C-alpha positions as CSV (number, residue, x, y, z in Angstrom):
1,M,-36.1,24.6,72.2
2,N,-33.2,27.4,71.6
3,R,-29.4,26.2,72.1
4,S,-29.5,27.8,75.8
5,A,-32.6,25.6,76.6
6,I,-31.3,22.7,75.4
7,A,-28.1,23.2,77.2
8,V,-30.0,23.2,80.7
9,F,-31.9,20.6,79.6
10,G,-29.4,18.3,78.3
11,R,-26.8,19.4,82.0
12,C,-23.7,20.5,79.0
13,S,-22.2,23.8,78.5
14,T,-23.5,25.2,75.5
15,R,-19.9,25.0,74.0
16,T,-20.0,21.3,74.0
17,L,-23.8,20.9,72.3
18,S,-22.2,22.9,69.5
19,S,-19.6,20.4,68.6
20,R,-21.9,18.0,69.2
21,F,-24.7,19.4,66.8
22,I,-22.1,21.0,64.5
23,Q,-22.0,17.9,61.9
24,F,-25.7,18.0,61.3
25,L,-25.4,21.2,60.1
26,D,-22.5,20.3,58.3
27,H,-24.1,17.9,56.3
28,P,-28.0,18.9,55.8
29,P,-29.8,16.5,54.5
30,T,-30.7,16.1,50.6
31,P,-34.2,15.4,49.3
32,E,-33.0,12.7,47.6
33,V,-31.8,10.9,50.8
34,V,-34.9,11.9,52.5
35,W,-37.1,10.6,49.7
36,T,-35.1,7.3,49.4
37,A,-35.6,7.1,53.4
38,I,-39.0,8.2,53.7
39,P,-41.2,7.8,50.4
40,P,-43.5,10.6,50.0
41,T,-47.4,9.5,49.8
42,L,-48.1,10.4,46.4
43,I,-45.7,7.1,45.3
44,N,-48.0,5.2,46.6
45,S,-51.0,6.7,46.4
46,S,-53.4,6.8,42.4
47,E,-54.7,10.0,43.5
48,N,-54.0,13.4,41.4
49,W,-52.0,16.3,43.7
50,T,-50.9,19.8,43.1
51,Y,-47.8,20.8,42.7
52,G,-46.8,24.2,44.8
53,V,-43.5,25.9,45.1
54,D,-42.3,29.5,47.0
55,G,-39.6,30.4,48.6
56,K,-38.4,32.2,51.8
57,W,-35.5,35.1,51.5
58,L,-32.4,34.4,53.8
59,G,-31.2,37.7,52.8
60,R,-28.3,38.1,50.9
61,T,-27.4,34.3,50.9
62,G,-30.6,33.6,48.6
63,I,-33.9,32.1,48.6
64,F,-34.5,29.0,50.4
65,L,-36.7,27.1,47.7
66,I,-39.6,24.8,48.6
67,H,-41.6,22.1,46.1
68,R,-44.4,20.8,48.0
69,D,-47.2,18.3,47.5
70,I,-50.6,21.0,47.9
71,T,-52.7,17.9,47.9
72,H,-51.2,15.7,50.2
73,K,-49.4,18.7,53.1
74,E,-45.8,17.4,52.1
75,N,-43.0,19.0,51.3
76,L,-41.1,17.3,48.3
77,Y,-38.2,19.4,47.3
78,W,-36.0,22.1,48.5
79,S,-32.3,23.7,47.8
80,C,-30.7,27.4,48.7
81,V,-30.2,29.4,45.7
82,T,-29.2,33.2,45.0
83,S,-32.6,33.8,43.5
84,E,-35.5,32.7,42.2
85,S,-34.3,32.3,38.7
86,Y,-35.2,30.4,35.7
87,E,-32.1,28.5,35.6
88,A,-32.4,28.0,39.9
89,L,-36.5,26.8,39.4
90,V,-35.4,24.4,36.9
91,H,-32.7,22.7,38.3
92,D,-34.6,21.6,41.4
93,T,-38.0,20.7,39.6
94,Q,-35.5,18.2,37.1
95,G,-34.2,17.2,40.2
96,L,-38.1,16.2,41.7
97,V,-38.7,14.9,38.0
98,T,-36.2,12.3,38.5
99,L,-37.5,11.3,41.7
100,L,-41.7,11.6,40.8
101,G,-40.7,8.4,37.6
102,T,-44.1,8.6,36.5
103,R,-46.4,10.7,39.0
104,F,-46.2,14.3,37.7
105,P,-48.5,16.8,39.1
106,F,-52.1,17.6,37.7
107,G,-51.3,20.5,38.3
108,A,-50.0,23.5,39.9
109,V,-50.3,26.9,42.1
110,S,-47.7,29.7,42.6
111,D,-47.5,33.4,42.7
112,W,-47.5,34.0,39.2
113,K,-43.8,34.6,38.5
114,G,-42.0,34.6,35.2
115,A,-39.5,32.2,36.1
116,I,-41.8,29.6,37.7
117,R,-44.4,29.6,34.8
118,S,-41.6,28.7,32.3
119,A,-40.0,26.2,34.9
120,V,-43.2,24.6,35.5
121,G,-43.8,24.4,31.9
122,T,-40.4,22.9,31.3
123,S,-40.6,20.0,33.4
124,F,-44.0,19.0,33.8
125,G,-45.6,20.0,31.0
126,F,-48.7,22.0,30.2
127,I,-50.7,21.4,33.3
128,P,-53.2,23.6,34.3
129,H,-51.8,26.1,36.5
130,Q,-53.3,28.6,38.8
131,R,-52.4,32.1,40.0
132,C,-52.4,32.5,43.8
133,L,-55.7,34.6,44.6
134,V,-54.3,36.2,48.0
135,H,-51.0,37.4,45.8
136,V,-53.4,39.2,43.6
137,D,-55.2,40.8,46.4
138,R,-52.5,41.4,47.9
139,Q,-50.7,43.5,45.6
140,A,-53.8,45.1,45.0
141,K,-54.5,46.4,48.1
142,R,-50.8,47.7,48.0
143,L,-51.7,49.7,45.1
144,C,-55.1,50.9,46.3
145,P,-55.0,52.7,49.7
146,K,-57.8,51.9,51.9
147,Q,-58.4,55.8,53.1
148,S,-57.6,57.1,49.3
149,P,-59.5,59.8,48.2
150,F,-61.1,58.6,44.9
151,E,-63.8,56.6,45.1
152,A,-62.0,54.7,41.8
153,T,-59.1,53.5,44.1
154,R,-61.4,52.3,46.8
155,L,-63.9,50.3,44.3
156,L,-60.9,48.9,42.8
157,R,-59.8,47.5,46.1
158,M,-63.4,46.5,46.9
159,L,-62.9,44.3,43.6
160,A,-59.9,42.6,44.3
161,T,-60.9,41.8,47.9
162,K,-64.0,40.6,46.3
163,L,-61.7,38.1,44.0
164,L,-61.4,35.6,46.6
165,L,-64.8,35.1,47.6
166,V,-65.2,33.6,44.3
167,K,-66.3,30.4,44.3
168,T,-68.8,29.5,41.0
169,K,-68.6,29.7,37.7
170,E,-71.7,32.4,38.2
171,E,-70.2,34.7,40.4
172,Q,-66.7,34.6,38.6
173,K,-69.0,35.9,35.7
174,Q,-70.3,38.5,38.1
175,W,-66.8,39.8,39.1
176,Q,-65.7,40.0,35.4
177,E,-69.3,42.4,35.0
178,E,-68.7,44.5,37.8
179,L,-64.8,44.7,37.2
180,T,-65.9,46.1,33.3
181,Q,-68.6,48.6,34.5
182,W,-65.3,50.1,36.9
183,T,-63.1,50.3,34.0
184,T,-66.4,51.6,31.8
185,T,-66.7,54.2,34.1
186,Y,-63.5,55.3,35.2
187,A,-61.7,54.9,31.7
188,P,-60.8,58.5,32.2
189,M,-58.5,58.3,34.6
190,L,-56.3,55.4,33.3
191,T,-55.2,57.3,30.4
192,E,-54.8,60.9,32.3
193,K,-51.4,62.3,31.4
194,T,-48.8,64.8,33.5
195,I,-47.1,67.2,31.5
196,A,-43.3,66.9,33.1
197,P,-41.9,70.8,34.3
198,S,-39.1,71.7,32.3
199,G,-36.0,71.0,33.0
200,T,-37.2,67.6,33.5
201,R,-35.9,64.4,31.7
202,R,-39.4,63.1,31.0
203,R,-42.1,65.0,29.0
204,W,-44.6,63.3,30.6
205,W,-46.3,60.6,33.1
206,Y,-49.3,58.5,34.0
207,T,-50.9,60.7,36.6
208,H,-52.4,57.8,38.2
209,G,-49.9,55.1,37.5
210,N,-50.6,53.0,40.7
211,I,-54.0,52.8,39.3
212,R,-53.2,51.4,36.1
213,R,-51.5,49.1,37.7
214,A,-53.5,47.5,39.9
215,H,-56.2,47.3,37.0
216,R,-54.1,45.6,34.6
217,L,-53.2,43.3,37.8
218,L,-56.8,42.1,37.2
219,T,-57.7,42.5,33.9
220,H,-54.5,40.7,32.1
221,D,-54.1,37.4,31.9
222,H,-57.4,36.1,33.2
223,P,-58.0,32.4,32.6
224,P,-55.4,32.0,35.3
225,L,-57.1,33.2,37.9
226,F,-59.7,30.8,37.4
227,V,-58.5,27.7,37.0
228,F,-59.3,27.1,40.2
229,L,-63.0,26.2,38.9
230,D,-62.2,24.1,35.9
231,N,-60.0,21.9,38.3
232,P,-61.7,21.2,41.9
233,G,-58.9,19.7,42.9
234,I,-56.3,23.3,43.0
235,P,-56.5,25.3,45.4
236,S,-56.9,28.8,44.4
237,T,-54.4,29.8,46.6
238,N,-50.4,29.6,47.7
239,N,-51.9,29.2,51.5
240,A,-50.4,25.9,52.2
241,L,-47.1,27.1,51.1
242,E,-47.4,30.6,53.1
243,G,-48.3,29.0,56.3
244,V,-44.5,26.5,55.4
245,N,-43.1,29.9,55.3
246,S,-44.2,31.4,58.4
247,Q,-43.3,28.5,60.2
248,L,-39.7,28.2,59.0
249,K,-39.5,32.2,59.6
250,D,-40.8,31.2,63.6
251,K,-38.5,27.9,63.6
252,L,-35.4,30.7,62.7
253,G,-36.7,33.4,65.2
254,D,-35.1,31.1,67.8
255,H,-32.1,30.5,66.2
256,R,-30.8,34.3,65.8
257,G,-27.3,33.1,66.0
258,L,-26.9,30.9,63.2
259,S,-25.1,32.3,59.7
260,R,-26.9,32.5,56.6
261,I,-25.6,29.6,55.5
262,R,-26.2,27.7,58.7
263,Q,-29.9,28.8,58.4
264,A,-30.0,27.1,55.1
265,A,-29.2,23.8,56.7
266,F,-31.2,24.2,59.4
267,L,-34.1,24.0,57.4
268,S,-33.3,21.3,55.6
269,W,-33.4,19.5,58.7
270,Y,-36.4,21.1,59.1
271,M,-37.6,20.0,55.8
272,A,-36.5,16.1,56.3
273,F,-38.5,16.0,60.0
274,S,-41.2,17.7,58.8
275,R,-42.0,14.1,56.5
276,L,-41.5,12.3,59.5
277,K,-44.7,10.2,61.0
278,T,-43.4,7.6,63.5
279,A,-40.3,6.5,65.0
280,Q,-39.5,4.0,62.5
281,D,-39.3,6.8,59.8
282,L,-37.0,8.6,62.2
283,K,-34.4,5.6,62.6
284,Q,-34.7,5.1,58.4
285,L,-33.9,8.3,58.1
286,W,-30.8,8.4,60.6
287,A,-29.7,5.0,58.8
288,T,-30.4,6.5,55.5
289,W,-28.1,10.2,56.4
290,K,-25.1,8.4,57.9
291,T,-24.8,6.2,54.8
292,S,-24.7,9.4,52.5
293,I,-22.0,11.3,54.4
294,S,-18.6,10.6,55.5
295,F,-17.5,12.2,58.2
């Protein structure tokens, strides 16, 4: 419920309600506090687990980073940072490593940004790292419009969509053969240049720049696209975290009056509550949180 609905339900003014709840937004729970109160499932499990990371943009305030156990569907760590920089990601992953002890992830899945790849390698070592195929498909579709007048663009868009349907080694081989065939057929378009008119700073540019970028997206750095075929426990997409981001967006929509800093605090509480499974967990979280702050 939003604040107005809670005020009606509790028969108090919104001002009184704000004074009662302000301490929660001023003292959001840290991942370490939640970990102490409610240890994640992976701690008491011998099953291999997959690490996932993504961020929720909060405007000028920065990004709310979410580190998740994809296998057990639990949020492990979070923070509000100014950007998805290598320094911010390493700071988070090192904090997560301290909590994990020896329970390192078997693999990882992400949108394949350079900072994320480097941070995962620094903190977890050379574990299998899957590039999210949904992100690849989304970027390729943005570069290849559905109603493009060029057949090459439409076919390349179809190949990007087919990437999501690859489930076996045979389908991977077939997809790569189709991509090779496209490259052979439309190679001249990838190198075609337009001569700049006189008076401009540039001398020339590639005529079909978006097609070149989409083609490189599908052909450069191939192995990370199919890590999931050799490692069944690793998903091919980061949809688990995309779903979390969607939920956060909906929840923030109920509290549009919050400042960006308070939004980050609200999301921290949401992350904490996502770990609750029983009423006893709630009591344990309450007791641990109270001892961790000073009013």
